[in-house]
KEVO-395630 format. One record per residue (C-alpha): residue in three letters; x, z, y. Coordinates in steps of 0.25 Angstrom, whole numbers, padded with zeros to 4 digits, always signed. Each point is the difference from the previous one (the first is absolute). Example, Ala and Ser with C-alpha at 12.3 -4.5 7.8 and 13.67 -1.06 7.14 Angstrom:
2
ala+0049+0031-0018/ser+0006-0002+0014/
***
This chain:
393
met+0366+0405+0512/asp-0015+0002+0001/ala-0008-0012-0004/phe+0011-0008+0006/phe-0005-0014+0000/thr-0014+0003+0006/ser+0006+0011+0009/val+0009-0011+0006/glu-0012-0009+0002/gln-0008+0012+0007/ala+0012+0003+0009/asp+0002-0014+0004/asp-0015-0002+0003/pro-0007+0012+0005/arg-0014-0006-0003/leu+0003+0003-0014/gln+0003+0015+0001/gly-0011+0007-0007/gln-0004-0012-0008/pro+0001-0003-0015/val+0011-0010-0001/val+0004-0007-0012/ile+0012-0009-0002/gly-0005-0012-0008/gln-0010-0011+0003/ser-0001-0010-0011/leu-0012+0003-0009/arg+0008-0004-0012/gly+0012+0010+0004/val+0002+0015+0000/ala+0001+0010+0011/ser+0015+0003+0003/ala-0003+0012+0009/ala-0012+0008+0005/ser-0001+0009+0012/tyr-0005+0015-0002/glu-0013-0004+0006/ala-0002-0011-0011/arg+0005+0009-0011/lys-0012+0009+0003/tyr-0009-0011-0005/gly+0008+0000-0013/ile+0009-0012+0003/arg+0014+0000-0005/ser+0012-0009-0001/ala+0000-0010-0011/met-0015+0000+0000/pro-0007-0014+0000/ile-0004-0004+0014/val-0014-0003-0006/gln-0002+0014-0004/ala+0006+0006+0013/lys-0010-0009+0008/lys-0011+0006-0008/leu+0004+0014+0002/cys+0002-0002+0015/pro-0006-0013+0005/his+0003+0004+0015/ala+0015+0002-0003/val+0010-0008+0008/phe+0008-0009-0010/leu+0013-0005+0005/pro+0010-0010-0006/gly+0012+0009+0002/arg+0013-0002+0008/met+0012+0003-0009/ser+0010-0004+0011/arg-0006+0010+0009/tyr+0000+0011-0010/arg+0015-0002-0003/glu+0003+0000+0015/ile-0007+0014+0001/ser+0006+0005-0013/gly+0014-0004+0005/lys-0002+0009+0013/ile-0005+0012-0009/met+0012-0002-0009/asn+0010+0000+0012/ile-0007+0013+0005/met+0002+0007-0014/arg+0015-0005-0001/ala+0003+0006+0014/leu-0005+0014-0004/cys+0003+0000-0015/pro+0014-0001-0006/val-0004-0008-0013/val-0013-0009+0000/glu-0005-0008-0012/gln-0011-0010+0004/ala-0009-0001-0012/ser-0010-0010+0006/val-0005-0005+0013/asp-0007+0013+0003/glu+0007+0011-0008/ala+0014+0006+0000/tyr+0008+0011-0006/ala+0010+0008+0008/asp+0010+0010-0005/ile+0001+0010+0012/ser+0011+0010-0007/gly+0009+0005+0011/thr-0010-0001+0012/leu-0004+0014+0001/arg+0010+0003+0011/ile-0004-0012+0008/phe-0015+0001-0001/gly-0003+0013-0006/pro-0010+0001-0012/pro-0004-0013-0007/glu-0014+0001+0006/asn+0006-0001+0014/leu+0006-0013-0003/ala-0013-0005-0007/arg-0008+0003+0013/arg+0011-0007+0009/leu-0001-0012-0010/lys-0015-0001+0001/ala+0000+0002+0015/glu+0010-0011+0002/ile-0007-0010-0009/leu-0013+0003+0007/ser+0006-0002+0014/asp+0007-0013-0003/thr-0011-0007-0009/asn-0013+0008+0003/leu+0000+0002-0016/thr-0001+0013-0008/cys+0007+0003-0012/ser+0000+0011-0011/val+0013+0007-0004/gly+0003+0008-0013/ile+0012+0009-0001/ala+0005+0005-0014/pro+0012+0002-0008/asn+0000-0014-0006/lys-0006-0014+0002/phe-0012+0000-0010/leu-0005+0014+0006/ala+0002-0005+0014/lys-0008-0013-0003/ile-0011+0009-0006/ala+0000+0009+0013/ser+0000-0012+0009/asp-0014-0004-0006/trp-0005+0014+0000/asp-0007+0001+0013/lys-0002-0014+0006/pro-0001-0005+0011/gly+0010+0007+0009/gly+0004+0011-0010/leu+0012+0008-0002/thr+0002+0007-0013/ser+0012+0008-0004/ile+0003+0004-0015/arg+0011+0011+0000/pro+0008+0002-0013/ala-0006+0013-0003/asp-0014-0006+0001/val+0002-0012-0010/pro-0004+0007-0013/thr-0014+0004+0007/phe-0002-0013+0006/leu+0003-0008-0012/his-0009+0009-0009/glu-0012-0004+0008/leu+0004-0015+0002/pro-0009-0011-0007/leu+0009-0008-0009/gly-0005-0013+0007/lys+0007+0005+0013/ile+0014-0001-0007/pro+0006-0013+0004/gly+0002-0009-0012/val-0012+0007-0008/gly-0010-0011+0001/lys-0014-0002-0006/his+0005-0006-0013/phe+0010+0012-0002/gln-0010+0010+0004/glu-0010-0006-0011/glu+0011+0001-0010/leu+0003+0014+0003/arg-0015+0004+0000/arg-0002-0005-0014/ile+0010+0011-0004/gly-0006+0011+0008/val+0009-0001+0012/thr-0007+0000+0014/thr+0008+0010+0008/val+0015+0004+0003/pro-0001+0013-0008/his-0004-0009-0012/val+0012-0008+0002/leu+0009+0013+0001/ala-0006+0006-0012/arg+0008-0009-0009/pro+0015-0001+0001/arg+0008-0012+0006/ala+0005-0004-0014/tyr-0015-0002-0004/trp-0002-0010+0011/ser+0013-0007-0002/glu-0003-0002-0015/thr-0015-0004+0002/met+0001-0009+0012/gly+0015-0003+0003/lys+0004-0001+0014/arg-0014+0001+0006/gly-0002+0014-0007/ala+0013+0005+0005/phe-0003-0005+0014/leu-0014+0007-0001/his+0006+0013-0004/asp+0010+0000+0011/arg-0010-0003+0011/ala-0009+0011-0006/cys+0012+0009+0002/gly+0002-0005+0014/ile+0013-0007-0004/asp+0004-0013+0007/asp+0015-0002+0003/ser-0001-0014+0005/pro+0007-0001+0014/val-0004-0006+0013/val+0007-0014+0000/pro+0002-0006+0014/gly-0001-0015+0001/his-0008-0003-0012/asp+0000-0015-0002/pro-0012-0008-0004/lys+0002-0008-0013/ser-0009-0012+0003/cys-0009-0006+0011/ser-0013-0006-0003/ala-0013-0005+0006/glu-0014-0004-0006/asn-0013-0004+0004/thr-0014+0001-0006/leu-0007-0013+0003/glu-0014-0001+0007/arg-0005-0009-0012/asp+0006-0002-0013/thr+0007-0014+0000/leu+0007-0010-0008/asp+0005-0007+0013/arg+0015-0001-0001/thr+0002-0004+0014/leu-0007+0012+0005/leu+0008+0009-0010/glu+0013-0007+0005/arg-0004+0004+0015/trp-0002+0014-0004/leu+0014+0000-0007/leu+0005-0005+0014/ile-0006+0011+0007/gln+0006+0010-0010/ala+0013-0006+0000/glu+0001+0001+0015/arg-0003+0015-0001/ile+0010+0003-0011/gly+0011-0008+0006/arg-0001+0007+0013/glu+0000+0013-0007/leu+0012-0003-0008/arg+0007-0004+0013/gly-0004+0012+0007/leu+0006+0008-0012/gly+0013-0008+0000/lys-0002-0003-0015/lys-0002-0013-0008/gly-0007-0001-0014/leu+0004-0008-0012/thr-0014+0001-0007/val-0013-0006+0004/thr-0013+0004-0007/leu-0014-0006+0001/lys-0012+0009-0003/ile-0014-0006-0003/lys-0013+0007-0003/phe-0011-0008-0005/lys-0015+0000+0002/asp-0002+0009-0013/phe+0011+0010+0006/ser+0010-0004-0010/ser+0014-0002+0006/ile+0014-0007-0002/thr+0013+0001+0006/arg+0011-0010-0001/ser+0014+0001+0005/arg+0012-0009+0004/thr+0014+0004+0002/leu+0007-0008+0011/thr+0014-0005+0000/arg+0004+0008+0012/pro-0007+0012+0007/thr-0009-0004+0012/asp-0008+0005+0012/ile-0004-0014+0004/thr-0015-0002+0001/thr+0000-0015-0005/glu+0009+0004-0012/ile-0010+0011-0004/leu-0012-0009+0002/glu+0007-0011-0008/ala+0002+0009-0012/ala-0014+0006+0001/arg-0006-0014+0001/lys+0008-0005-0012/leu-0005+0012-0008/leu-0015-0003+0004/ala+0002-0015-0004/ala+0004+0004-0014/glu-0013+0008-0002/lys-0012-0007-0005/leu-0010+0010+0006/pro-0011+0001-0011/gln-0010+0006+0010/pro-0001+0002+0015/val+0010+0009+0007/arg-0005+0013+0007/leu+0014+0005+0005/ile+0013-0006+0002/gly+0013+0007+0004/ile+0015-0002+0001/gly+0011+0011-0003/val+0015-0001+0003/ser+0010+0009-0008/asn+0014+0002-0006/phe+0005+0003+0014/arg+0014-0003+0006/phe+0005+0005+0013/val+0002-0012+0010/gln+0015+0005+0002/ala+0003-0001-0015/glu-0004-0015-0002/leu+0012-0008-0003/pro+0003-0012+0008/leu-0004-0013-0006/met+0001-0015+0004/pro-0006-0002+0014/asp-0014-0005-0001/ala-0005-0006+0013/asn-0015+0000-0004/arg+0001+0015-0004/lys+0007+0003+0013/arg-0011-0006+0008/ser-0011+0007-0008/gln+0008+0013+0003/lys+0001-0002+0015/leu-0015-0004+0000/asp-0004+0013-0007/gln+0008+0008+0009/ala-0005-0007+0013/met-0015+0002-0005/asp+0004+0015-0003/arg+0005+0002+0014/ile-0013-0006+0006/arg-0009+0008-0009/asp+0008+0013+0003/lys-0003-0003+0015/phe-0013-0006+0001/gly-0007+0004-0013/ser-0002-0004-0015/thr-0010-0011+0004/ser+0008-0006+0012/ile+0006-0011-0008/leu-0004-0007-0013/arg+0005-0011-0009/ala-0010-0012+0001/glu-0005+0002-0014/ala-0003+0015+0002/ala-0007-0004+0013/val-0009-0009-0007/arg-0004+0012-0009/glu-0002+0009+0012/thr-0009-0011+0006/glu-0008-0002-0013/ala-0002+0016-0001/ile-0005+0001+0014/glu-0010-0012-0002/asp-0005+0007-0013/leu-0002+0013+0008/leu-0008-0007+0011/ser-0008-0008-0010/gln-0004+0013-0007/lys-0003+0007+0013/asn-0009-0012+0004/arg-0007+0000-0013/thr-0003+0015+0002/leu-0005-0002+0014/asn-0009-0011-0005/gly-0006+0009-0011/gln+0006-0008-0011/
***
C-alpha cells in the first residue's frame, strides 16, 4: 500500500487530501508514518516529531488509529485472497502472492495486477504499488520501484540486467551497517559481489555472505506461506513527560493490557510469557519477563503479571517509555482443561462482552473505570495545554 496510514486518514477526511500528514503527535515520540506531501519536506518514518515539526510546521500531526488501519487492511487482504491462489500477509500493509497457474484465468500477470489495483481502489479509495517477479525478494524490490500507484514487472530474462544496476541498499536484508562493512572491503555494487565466488562470501561472512551472493545472483527460493502467524502481541507508549509516578505507569499498563488481550482473543491465541519493557530518561532500556502457570488471553491476568514485573524494579531514573508484550503462544483450542475457576470464568466473560461492545460501537465505547480515569486526565491535560497556548503562556 502507498503511505498506508496517512492515506487512510486522507481517504476518511477529504480535508486532509493534498495536505502534509504525519502520524505521531507527542513531541517526545517519533513519526510512525508520513504522507507523500510530508515526505517532500524530508519527513520520514521513525523521525523524531520535534524534527518533523521543524521541517514542516504546518503539517497535520495525528495520533493514529491502528484499529481503523487493521480494519482496512482486512478488506485489502480479502480482495487479494479472492483473486490470488496463495497469499502471505507480511504486515498490515504488505503481502506476497504466488500467482502460478493463473495465466488461463487472468492472462498475463500484469492483467491480474491491474485488476487487483482497481478493486482495492474501488473498495477503499486507496492506491497500491505492485511488483511482479520470479521470486519474493525481487517482487518486493519491484513493488517499491515506482511508488505511488506503480506497477513494475521483472521478467526472468531481465533479472541479470536489473540486478547489475541495483544499489546494494535496495536488497532487503542489506542494511546500513552491512553496507558499511562491505564498503570497507571495496564492495559497493552487485557486480562487485559477483566478482568473488560464493565460497569466498561463505568463508568470510558465513550465512550473511552466502545470502548476499544468492541475492546478487537473483536467487531466492523462499516460498509464499499463507496464514503466517504472529509470534507475539505487544503495545508500548512514549510518555508525554518522564516520570517516576508508579500509579501513572500502572494505568498505562492497563491500557496496553486491554489492547493486547483483545488482540489475542481476536487471534484465538493465549500466551504463556508476559514481558515488561521500560526505557529510561537517558534512553537506556530494560526488559523483564514472567512465565505464567497457564496460557492466558485475559486482560486482568496480563495486567497483573506486568504490574508485578514493574513492582520488582527500582526505577533508578525517570521512565520515558513503557510497554508490555505477550509471547510463547498457544492456540485456545489446545489448552488443557483445568480445575474450574469461577473468578477466571467471570473475567473471560467480561472480556468477551467488552469485545462485542467495542466491535459494534468502537474501541472507546466502553472502558474499565481505571482506564476511564486515565482518559479523563489526558483530556484535562490537553485542555490545560490549549488554554496556556491561547493565553500566550
